[in-house]
Steps between C-alpha positions, in 0.01 A plus 500: 500500500659829394549787744541859386536846650311784331749759372266725301470832688129529416427150626353221288146395409405157371225242520665179623165323555367618165202708616616740774770762445742522794739791567843425643693803636870566442722268705241232568591134453269292280487129420327273252329635189533860616878456513505344152294788357714767669824337383378473141393869504838599652329659799678275750827323573543131573581416862730204540516294814846516651654157543571395855868524580659254735741655747790279597740595778871516415704188557677475831873560465765376736783721613847411374759386754761758590865405506699648791847624416 
């Protein structure tokens, strides 16, 4: 299911259900058919889901032996 953020300053109007026109203001996030319509009319930008990043701690390092002179 596509997600999009409305970037048109005047907002965006469409009829995603086919019979009722809906107004989406600037900056709102839309999904489904409304997102497809807004993307095709270049009134919105695609929002991508950020992949989850796995954080791994650094490997444990051992201290080198000191040689006494």
